[in-house]
Rosetta silent file (secondary structure, phi, psi, omega in degrees, C-alpha in Angstrom):
SEQUENCE: MAGEGKTFIVEHLDPELGPWSELEYAAIASETRDSNGRFILSSLPPAFRVPEALSGNAAFTAERRGVEELYAANKSRVCLLDPAAAKDLAPEDGETFDAFLFGGILGDDPPRDRTSELRKKGFEGRRLGPKQMTTDTAVRVTRMVVQDGIPLDKVPHVDFPELKFNEHESTEMPFRYVVDESGNPIMPQVSPSGVQIGLAAACANRLLGYDRVDTKGCRQGSKRPVLAHCFEC
SCORE:     score description
SCORE:     0.000 S_00000001
   1 L     0.000  138.553 -179.409  247.157  233.902  275.957 S_00000001
   2 L   -66.871  146.163  179.152  244.700  236.574  277.112 S_00000001
   3 L   -81.371 -176.741 -179.793  241.255  236.573  275.558 S_00000001
   4 L   -61.945  143.813  179.513  239.446  239.387  273.805 S_00000001
   5 L   -60.913  135.419 -177.887  239.001  242.574  275.816 S_00000001
   6 L  -103.421  171.098  175.220  235.697  242.682  277.690 S_00000001
   7 E  -102.200  129.085  178.691  233.396  245.457  278.823 S_00000001
   8 E  -115.385  122.215 -175.146  233.254  246.148  282.542 S_00000001
   9 E  -114.616  125.518  171.830  230.288  248.176  283.761 S_00000001
  10 E  -108.475  114.323  175.178  230.016  249.746  287.189 S_00000001
  11 E   -81.069  106.827 -172.551  226.477  250.870  287.946 S_00000001
  12 L   -71.217  115.006 -171.757  227.256  253.796  290.228 S_00000001
  13 L   -99.734    3.183  177.334  224.994  253.364  293.258 S_00000001
  14 L  -109.860  148.892  178.720  225.937  256.491  295.200 S_00000001
  15 L   -68.700  -21.377 -178.687  224.699  260.026  294.469 S_00000001
  16 L  -126.139  172.219  175.506  228.270  261.343  294.667 S_00000001
  17 L  -114.349  106.752  179.501  231.772  260.165  293.840 S_00000001
  18 L   -77.076  167.882 -177.542  233.928  259.978  296.940 S_00000001
  19 H   -62.466  -35.643 -179.832  237.734  260.140  296.878 S_00000001
  20 H   -70.029  -42.931  177.746  238.125  256.392  297.434 S_00000001
  21 H   -61.090  -38.608  178.410  235.706  255.508  294.625 S_00000001
  22 H   -61.118  -41.248  177.662  237.587  257.882  292.335 S_00000001
  23 H   -63.451  -43.561  179.222  240.830  256.038  293.093 S_00000001
  24 H   -62.703  -46.477 -177.365  239.185  252.684  292.430 S_00000001
  25 H   -65.514  -37.377  177.390  237.610  253.817  289.170 S_00000001
  26 H   -63.687  -39.353  177.690  240.881  255.315  287.949 S_00000001
  27 H   -65.223  -42.151  178.219  242.612  251.988  288.631 S_00000001
  28 H   -61.334  -46.820 -178.067  239.869  250.108  286.763 S_00000001
  29 H   -61.310  -43.534 -178.931  240.102  252.463  283.785 S_00000001
  30 H   -64.062  -46.386 -178.527  243.885  252.186  283.580 S_00000001
  31 H   -70.482  -33.853  177.958  243.945  248.391  283.769 S_00000001
  32 H   -67.055  -41.587  176.497  241.027  248.066  281.351 S_00000001
  33 H   -60.242  -44.177 -177.859  242.804  250.254  278.802 S_00000001
  34 H   -67.036  -21.034 -179.587  245.956  248.177  279.145 S_00000001
  35 L  -106.236   15.575  176.133  243.978  244.984  278.489 S_00000001
  36 L    62.362   33.171  177.749  242.105  246.400  275.445 S_00000001
  37 L  -107.288 -170.463  176.946  238.763  246.438  277.216 S_00000001
  38 E  -126.254  143.569  176.288  236.077  249.036  277.947 S_00000001
  39 E  -123.708  118.239 -179.883  235.059  250.532  281.276 S_00000001
  40 E  -113.976  128.024  171.577  231.595  252.080  281.544 S_00000001
  41 E  -103.275  111.518 -170.073  230.386  253.999  284.583 S_00000001
  42 E  -109.373  168.759  179.305  226.599  253.957  284.224 S_00000001
  43 L    58.952   37.752 -179.530  223.543  255.572  285.836 S_00000001
  44 L   -77.792  138.979  177.623  225.443  258.768  286.568 S_00000001
  45 L   -67.918  156.527 -177.263  223.400  261.705  287.900 S_00000001
  46 L   -56.235  -32.741 -176.567  223.124  264.804  285.666 S_00000001
  47 L   -85.803    2.607 -176.430  225.406  266.834  287.912 S_00000001
  48 L   -64.359  131.555  176.672  228.164  264.214  287.892 S_00000001
  49 L  -108.530  122.953 -178.127  231.575  265.612  286.980 S_00000001
  50 L   -73.408  123.052  178.794  234.012  263.165  285.437 S_00000001
  51 L   -63.150  153.560 -179.013  237.376  263.347  287.236 S_00000001
  52 H   -59.115  -34.599 -179.030  240.431  264.161  285.154 S_00000001
  53 H   -63.377  -22.221  178.875  241.902  260.728  285.900 S_00000001
  54 H   -99.607  -39.769 -173.805  238.969  259.186  284.017 S_00000001
  55 H   -62.810  -28.011 -179.640  238.191  261.731  281.310 S_00000001
  56 L   -88.936    6.623 -177.425  241.612  261.325  279.714 S_00000001
  57 L  -101.386  120.346 -175.219  241.343  257.543  279.477 S_00000001
  58 L   -66.733  -19.968 -179.286  240.268  256.238  276.064 S_00000001
  59 L   -83.158  -10.595 -172.078  238.843  253.041  277.580 S_00000001
  60 E   -97.020  139.502  173.870  236.432  254.956  279.827 S_00000001
  61 E  -132.206  129.064  174.158  232.844  255.991  279.047 S_00000001
  62 E   -95.134  128.646 -174.896  230.575  258.006  281.349 S_00000001
  63 L  -127.553  129.126  171.549  226.900  257.102  280.893 S_00000001
  64 L   -76.236  -29.106 -178.328  223.737  258.712  282.211 S_00000001
  65 L   -73.055  152.777  175.510  221.798  255.663  281.068 S_00000001
  66 L   -85.859  169.496 -176.074  221.484  252.577  283.224 S_00000001
  67 H   -65.278  -30.093  178.349  222.656  249.131  282.204 S_00000001
  68 H   -61.362  -40.115  179.248  219.100  247.996  281.397 S_00000001
  69 H   -75.132  -39.333 -178.566  218.871  250.637  278.702 S_00000001
  70 H   -63.574  -35.952 -176.374  222.414  250.118  277.453 S_00000001
  71 L  -119.369   36.688 -178.341  221.894  246.384  276.969 S_00000001
  72 L   -60.296  -34.253 -175.427  218.162  246.258  276.313 S_00000001
  73 L   -88.943  -16.628 -178.030  218.632  244.148  273.160 S_00000001
  74 L  -141.524   52.364 -178.607  221.220  241.694  274.509 S_00000001
  75 H   -58.883  -31.201 -176.953  220.648  241.407  278.236 S_00000001
  76 H   -68.668  -13.289 -179.994  221.676  237.743  278.199 S_00000001
  77 H   -93.113    6.224  179.627  225.251  238.766  277.342 S_00000001
  78 E  -107.624  128.701  178.372  225.631  240.696  280.603 S_00000001
  79 E  -107.854  126.370  175.651  226.906  238.928  283.728 S_00000001
  80 E   -91.124  123.209  174.810  226.196  240.399  287.160 S_00000001
  81 E   -80.174  109.738 -165.282  228.938  239.761  289.696 S_00000001
  82 L  -132.905  119.995  178.702  226.769  238.812  292.634 S_00000001
  83 L   -59.966  -20.872 -178.430  227.792  237.446  296.075 S_00000001
  84 L   -96.540    5.076 -178.319  224.450  235.604  296.191 S_00000001
  85 L   -67.342  155.550 -178.464  224.831  233.866  292.803 S_00000001
  86 L   -80.313  -25.053 -176.174  224.645  230.072  292.619 S_00000001
  87 L  -116.414  145.463  172.022  227.737  229.684  290.398 S_00000001
  88 E   -81.217  150.683  175.825  231.304  230.917  290.728 S_00000001
  89 L   -62.520  139.755 -178.869  232.840  232.827  287.825 S_00000001
  90 L  -136.261  157.488 -179.719  234.817  230.558  285.477 S_00000001
  91 L   -53.873  -35.441 -179.142  237.068  231.105  282.420 S_00000001
  92 L   -66.910  -15.678  175.375  234.367  229.754  280.082 S_00000001
  93 H   -66.712  -16.818  174.135  232.131  232.665  281.108 S_00000001
  94 H   -65.806  -23.554  175.859  234.349  234.737  278.839 S_00000001
  95 H   -87.566  -29.450 -176.378  232.615  232.980  275.939 S_00000001
  96 H   -79.296  -35.709 -173.060  229.121  233.277  277.425 S_00000001
  97 L  -122.355  147.775  175.577  229.192  236.971  278.315 S_00000001
  98 L   -99.755  -29.743 -174.927  230.450  240.154  276.648 S_00000001
  99 E  -129.944  148.301 -177.440  229.953  242.518  279.580 S_00000001
 100 E  -127.128  125.243 -168.024  230.419  242.164  283.318 S_00000001
 101 E  -108.585  134.383 -178.736  228.338  244.272  285.679 S_00000001
 102 E  -129.870  142.630  168.621  229.283  245.471  289.149 S_00000001
 103 E   -74.571  148.094 -174.554  227.482  247.510  291.762 S_00000001
 104 L   -75.255    0.430  176.237  229.405  250.649  292.637 S_00000001
 105 L  -133.943   84.268  177.701  229.681  249.676  296.293 S_00000001
 106 L   -95.157  -18.336 -171.511  231.126  246.179  296.594 S_00000001
 107 L  -102.220   40.530  176.383  233.433  246.885  299.499 S_00000001
 108 L   -79.134  143.640  176.779  231.073  247.549  302.396 S_00000001
 109 L  -136.915  108.638    3.297  232.041  246.102  305.753 S_00000001
 110 L   -74.683  159.821 -179.007  229.775  244.600  306.908 S_00000001
 111 L   -59.546  139.486  179.068  228.218  243.838  303.483 S_00000001
 112 L  -110.399    5.478  178.875  224.943  245.661  302.790 S_00000001
 113 L    53.852   46.670  176.078  223.949  243.669  299.682 S_00000001
 114 L   -67.892  -19.433  178.214  223.697  246.749  297.500 S_00000001
 115 L   -64.782  -17.564  179.319  224.032  244.389  294.517 S_00000001
 116 H   -59.119  -27.655  178.970  220.416  243.379  295.207 S_00000001
 117 H   -65.054  -30.740  177.008  219.356  246.536  293.360 S_00000001
 118 H   -87.575  -32.428  179.604  220.893  245.072  290.197 S_00000001
 119 H   -57.664  -37.834 -178.409  219.826  241.493  290.936 S_00000001
 120 L   -63.380  -17.764 -177.879  216.187  242.555  290.649 S_00000001
 121 L   -84.408   -2.786  169.654  216.801  243.521  287.011 S_00000001
 122 L    88.298   15.637  177.588  217.215  239.876  286.030 S_00000001
 123 L   -76.038  143.814  176.944  220.845  239.636  284.926 S_00000001
 124 E   -68.060  138.074 -173.070  222.466  236.217  285.203 S_00000001
 125 E  -109.588  154.693  171.597  224.855  236.145  288.132 S_00000001
 126 E  -137.576  150.414 -177.023  228.256  234.748  288.974 S_00000001
 127 E  -103.659  149.770  178.018  230.081  234.745  292.300 S_00000001
 128 L  -107.569   23.209 -179.936  233.657  235.804  293.019 S_00000001
 129 L   102.051 -179.729 -170.613  234.067  233.657  296.110 S_00000001
 130 L   -84.008  -11.955 -173.673  233.119  234.056  299.775 S_00000001
 131 L  -100.102  146.834  175.273  235.154  237.156  300.690 S_00000001
 132 L   -68.275  145.136  176.518  234.268  240.808  300.218 S_00000001
 133 L  -130.846  153.732  168.435  236.309  242.750  297.649 S_00000001
 134 L   -70.752  163.214 -176.149  236.665  246.384  296.760 S_00000001
 135 H   -61.641  -43.248 -179.500  235.197  247.292  293.372 S_00000001
 136 H   -65.700  -34.931  176.240  238.569  247.559  291.635 S_00000001
 137 H   -66.034  -41.852  179.550  239.616  244.168  293.027 S_00000001
 138 H   -60.797  -42.249  177.676  236.367  242.587  291.817 S_00000001
 139 H   -66.673  -41.438 -179.900  236.948  243.928  288.292 S_00000001
 140 H   -60.630  -46.682  179.435  240.597  242.831  288.403 S_00000001
 141 H   -63.425  -43.547  179.882  239.671  239.273  289.430 S_00000001
 142 H   -59.831  -45.307  179.509  236.938  239.086  286.795 S_00000001
 143 H   -62.168  -42.041  179.841  239.338  240.181  284.054 S_00000001
 144 H   -62.234  -35.777 -178.679  241.943  237.639  285.160 S_00000001
 145 H   -77.259  -52.068 -170.587  239.355  234.853  284.999 S_00000001
 146 H   -86.836  -23.291  177.587  237.443  235.665  281.792 S_00000001
 147 L   -99.711  -43.382 -176.676  240.235  237.260  279.724 S_00000001
 148 L   -89.561  -11.205  176.559  243.381  235.604  281.032 S_00000001
 149 L    74.612   23.295  179.619  241.730  232.233  281.615 S_00000001
 150 L   -88.698  122.697  177.029  242.882  231.860  285.229 S_00000001
 151 L   -57.147  146.430 -175.301  240.500  229.724  287.331 S_00000001
 152 H   -54.788  -41.177 -177.456  239.019  231.673  290.223 S_00000001
 153 H   -76.669   -1.934  177.543  240.698  229.510  292.853 S_00000001
 154 H  -104.458   -3.802  178.005  244.086  230.077  291.198 S_00000001
 155 L   -69.469  122.183 -178.287  244.001  233.880  291.358 S_00000001
 156 L   -67.945  131.267 -174.735  246.756  234.859  293.838 S_00000001
 157 E  -151.128  169.062  172.511  245.264  236.748  296.750 S_00000001
 158 E  -138.561  142.166  178.433  245.525  237.740  300.384 S_00000001
 159 E  -103.440  134.002  173.670  242.678  238.213  302.854 S_00000001
 160 L    53.269   54.786 -178.739  242.538  241.097  305.326 S_00000001
 161 L   -65.272  147.842  177.679  246.069  242.424  304.800 S_00000001
 162 E   -97.745  126.118  176.046  247.595  244.518  307.533 S_00000001
 163 E   -99.561  124.869 -179.942  249.005  247.885  306.535 S_00000001
 164 E  -102.238  126.743  179.759  251.764  249.161  308.788 S_00000001
 165 L   -90.704  -38.132  175.478  252.275  252.904  309.012 S_00000001
 166 L  -160.339 -169.272 -175.112  255.166  252.737  311.470 S_00000001
 167 L   -70.350  -12.042 -177.835  256.332  250.458  314.287 S_00000001
 168 L  -111.110  -21.854 -171.796  253.370  251.474  316.449 S_00000001
 169 L  -121.084  136.956  176.998  250.474  251.952  314.046 S_00000001
 170 E  -156.195  165.079  174.608  248.756  249.580  311.660 S_00000001
 171 E  -146.479  147.770  178.700  245.313  248.791  310.316 S_00000001
 172 E   -98.687  127.814  177.991  243.702  245.692  308.863 S_00000001
 173 L   -87.758  121.012 -168.886  241.881  246.087  305.545 S_00000001
 174 L   -84.104   44.262 -177.048  238.730  243.932  305.764 S_00000001
 175 L  -138.940  170.114  169.616  238.760  242.660  302.169 S_00000001
 176 E   -93.019  135.771  178.198  240.342  240.154  299.806 S_00000001
 177 E  -126.648  146.278  167.134  242.965  241.609  297.454 S_00000001
 178 E   -69.408  144.976  177.315  244.853  240.265  294.453 S_00000001
 179 E  -109.488  152.765  178.287  248.588  240.186  295.152 S_00000001
 180 L   -85.355 -172.567 -176.279  251.412  241.146  292.811 S_00000001
 181 L   -64.285  -20.419  178.780  254.514  239.096  291.978 S_00000001
 182 L   -92.982    0.539  179.974  256.098  240.155  295.254 S_00000001
 183 L    85.464   11.494  179.914  253.090  239.025  297.268 S_00000001
 184 L   -92.833  141.075  179.179  251.889  242.550  298.040 S_00000001
 185 E   -64.407  136.741  178.976  248.173  243.436  297.857 S_00000001
 186 L   -86.100  116.106 -179.413  247.279  245.499  294.786 S_00000001
 187 L  -134.563  152.903  173.204  245.548  248.693  295.920 S_00000001
 188 L   -61.049  143.720  178.891  245.015  252.120  294.363 S_00000001
 189 L   -97.346  133.013 -179.993  247.770  254.524  295.343 S_00000001
 190 L   -72.111  -33.282 -179.005  246.802  257.816  296.902 S_00000001
 191 L  -145.128  164.443  178.509  249.977  259.514  295.732 S_00000001
 192 L   -55.203  -28.945  179.503  252.993  258.658  293.587 S_00000001
 193 L   -82.378   -7.900  175.995  254.873  257.867  296.787 S_00000001
 194 L    68.977   46.186 -178.809  252.148  255.432  297.814 S_00000001
 195 L   -71.561  106.998 -170.748  251.411  256.871  301.241 S_00000001
 196 H   -75.387  -24.707 -179.821  249.324  254.070  302.708 S_00000001
 197 H   -64.793  -36.566  175.685  247.994  255.883  305.751 S_00000001
 198 H   -66.968  -37.688  178.175  246.032  258.169  303.454 S_00000001
 199 H   -62.408  -47.203 -178.262  244.784  255.148  301.531 S_00000001
 200 H   -65.071  -38.439  177.090  243.589  253.407  304.679 S_00000001
 201 H   -63.671  -42.012  178.340  241.897  256.560  305.907 S_00000001
 202 H   -63.222  -38.011  179.293  240.138  256.924  302.563 S_00000001
 203 H   -65.954  -47.201  178.261  239.034  253.297  302.737 S_00000001
 204 H   -61.324  -41.282  172.313  237.655  253.675  306.248 S_00000001
 205 H   -45.616  -54.580 -174.413  236.041  256.893  305.043 S_00000001
 206 H   -66.951  -38.707 -178.304  234.215  255.006  302.324 S_00000001
 207 H   -62.096  -42.378 -172.346  233.153  252.122  304.547 S_00000001
 208 H  -103.230    0.132  169.229  231.428  254.301  307.114 S_00000001
 209 L    80.359   26.721  178.814  230.185  257.033  304.825 S_00000001
 210 L  -104.748  154.499 -176.806  232.033  260.071  306.124 S_00000001
 211 L   -82.164  -27.526 -175.741  233.547  262.855  304.083 S_00000001
 212 L  -138.182  154.915  176.338  236.673  263.327  306.137 S_00000001
 213 L  -133.731  133.331  173.750  238.941  261.339  308.414 S_00000001
 214 L  -112.248  113.266 -177.007  241.367  262.692  310.985 S_00000001
 215 L   -89.922    1.674  179.753  243.989  260.088  311.865 S_00000001
 216 L   -70.355  137.917  174.439  245.668  262.220  314.530 S_00000001
 217 L    81.534    8.307  179.253  245.527  260.805  318.013 S_00000001
 218 L   -66.101  148.661  179.716  244.526  257.281  316.998 S_00000001
 219 L   -59.164  124.198 -179.001  245.321  254.565  319.493 S_00000001
 220 L   -68.088  141.413  177.910  248.808  253.269  318.784 S_00000001
 221 L    82.682   -3.777 -179.442  249.085  249.614  317.897 S_00000001
 222 L   -69.396  141.701  177.971  245.414  249.303  316.968 S_00000001
 223 L  -109.847   13.215  179.719  244.652  246.929  314.124 S_00000001
 224 L   -83.651  163.057  175.156  241.100  248.128  313.601 S_00000001
 225 L   -54.327  141.948 -169.643  239.973  250.122  310.547 S_00000001
 226 H   -52.343  -50.974 -174.046  241.343  253.645  310.867 S_00000001
 227 H   -66.503  -38.526 -179.007  238.094  255.572  311.213 S_00000001
 228 H   -59.708  -48.066 -177.036  236.607  253.127  313.716 S_00000001
 229 H   -79.771  -19.005  173.075  239.464  253.401  316.171 S_00000001
 230 H   -63.556  -41.826 -177.545  239.816  257.136  315.603 S_00000001
 231 H   -67.757  -20.913 -177.649  236.302  257.647  316.935 S_00000001
 232 H   -97.286   -2.697 -178.062  237.128  255.644  320.038 S_00000001
 233 L   -68.637    0.000    0.000  240.359  257.435  320.907 S_00000001
């Protein structure tokens, strides 16, 4: 049986909200609502505009304050999901912690250790394994472990899945993803039809920090991230 709903906090580490982050945050908010939890996006700049996909979700809270201020009186109940932590996350951490803290950029490739900005604040850390995850995947795995009681090594996953656009074009996503009952990686959908080429472009967008991606003219058959091989065409 699933445990009590937890609070998941993403300390937003970018000055803006890109399209890929918006998709991730919307997925987090939806799944958190469905599991009776709370999703807080903290340290938002004054000019931040909450997207419609988030503002209409009762589980979501937008916060200008940082996590240190939000949990000043009970810092010990906050767990930082940290790739450099000494311990892996375990189901019993659901009893130890009430809130689980994530940096807003977990899916960099190669990793840039942006979580170090939160590590310096002294929160106790737990690890989610050796592979990089997108932010929504990290929250999903954490919820499965601390609420559903699934040991970390039992969470069904796939590493570096290949997305095929057609018989000539594909790209490899450089992260670990949770898989659904059919064995497919769980990713935010760009549109109701689930057009994956747009998703992959948005992901490559986010990795390399560009506002736009043009996938026209990409080398056919390439398995590299979309934006990388677009620039080399």
